[in-house]
N, C-alpha and C positions, 0 to 999 in steps of 0.2 A: 440437252437442248430445252426440254420441257421445264427443267428447274429454273432456267433464266426467264423463259417466256411466261410461265404460269407458276411462280413460286408458291403461291397460296395453295394451289391444287396439290403440288408435290408435298408441301408440308402436311396437309390433311391426310394424304395417302401414307406418308411416313408415320404420322401419329397413329393412324389406324393399324398399321403393321406393328408398331410398338405395343399397342394394347393387345392385339391378337397374339403376339409372340411373347407376351408377359415380360416385358423389360429386356428383350433381346438386345445385346450390345450393338450388333450391326444396324438394327432398326433405330436404336438411339442415335448412332452416328449419322444416319440418314436424316433424322429430325434436326440434329445440330447443324448439319450442312445446309439444310433448307432454311433454317433460321438465320444462318450467316448471310445467305443470299438476300434475305429480307432486311438485313441490317439490325436484327434484334440481338445485339451482342451479349447482353446479360443473360438472356435465355440460352443462347448458344453455349456460353461458358458453363452454365449449370448442367446442360445435357452432356456436353463433351466430358466434363469432369467425372460424370458417372460412368463413362466408358473408358477412360484413359488407363485404367489398371488392367484392362484386358490384354492378354498376350498377343504378340504378333501384329498382323496388319490392322486389326480393329483398334487396338490400343494406340498404335502409331498414328493412325488417321485422327483419332480423338485428340491426341497431343498436338498434331499438326494444326488442327482446327483451333485449338486454344492458342497456339503460337500466332496464328493469323489474327485472333481477337486481341491479343496483347499488342501486336504490331499496330492494329487499327486504333488502339487506345494510347499509342505512343510510348508504351513500356518496352523499349527496344532491348534492354539487357535481358529481361525475363523472356521476351519473345525469342531471342537467340538461344537461351538455355532450353526453352521448351522445344524449339525446332531440333536442337541437338538431341534431346531426350527422345523425341519421336523417331529420329534416325537410329538411336541406340536400340530401340525396341525392334525395328525392322529397317535395316540399312538400305535396302533397295526400294522401299515403298515410294512410288511416284508422288503421291499426295504429300508425303513428308518432304521429299526433295523440292517440290514446288513451294511449300511453306518456307523452307530454308532459303530458297532463291529470293522470295519476296522480302524476307527479313534481311538477307545480305544486301539487297538493293538499297536498304536504308542504313546499313551499318558497316559495310565493308567497302574497300576501294573498288572502283569500276571493273578492273580486270577480274577480281575475285567474284564479284557479283555476276559478271557475264559468264564465267565458268560454271557457277552454280546454276544459272538459268539454263545454260546449254545442257548440263547434266540432267536437270529436271525435265526439260522438254524431251530429251532423248529417251529417258526412262518411261515417260508417259506414252510416247509414241510406240515404244516396244512392248507395252503391256496391253494385250488385247482384252483383258478382263475388266479393266477400269476405263470408264468413259470420261476422259479428262480433256476432251477437245476444247471446251470453254476455258478451263484453267490454263491450258497451254497458250491459247490465244491471248488471254489476259496477261500472262507472263511475257509473251513475246511483245505485246504492246508496251508493257512496262520497260522492257529492255530497250526497245526502240526509242522511247522517250528519254531514257537515261543516256543513251548514246548521243541523242540530239543535243542534250544539255552539256555533256562532258566533251563532246567533239570527237 
């Protein structure tokens, strides 16, 4: 919640953690996530790229963030490949599933996109360790807009 309301504060706290933890990958992903909320896409890509080779959840989240940046920049083919790569690193990672759902909303038929969105929302709701309420709400709004357009 704070990330959306006071993104500059969250960015500063994340950067402070990154300095204190001397380049910790989880802190780097937090910085990248905060930069994405602020719309600072080039900086996001740079930070996420430094963490994407990490194993498991951290690497998957970094790849998912990069997929969302590629999507925002209109590079749909690379965004889809990056989302797939995020899921290959950690198949059940809710953040990666959310990224794939956003990408599929732009690249796949409505029924596939809806399935991906439902899977992502379910995974996020079932994971008590990740606070993804804002991401789920954003994905649900996207799904509702798409349904309104496609009928």
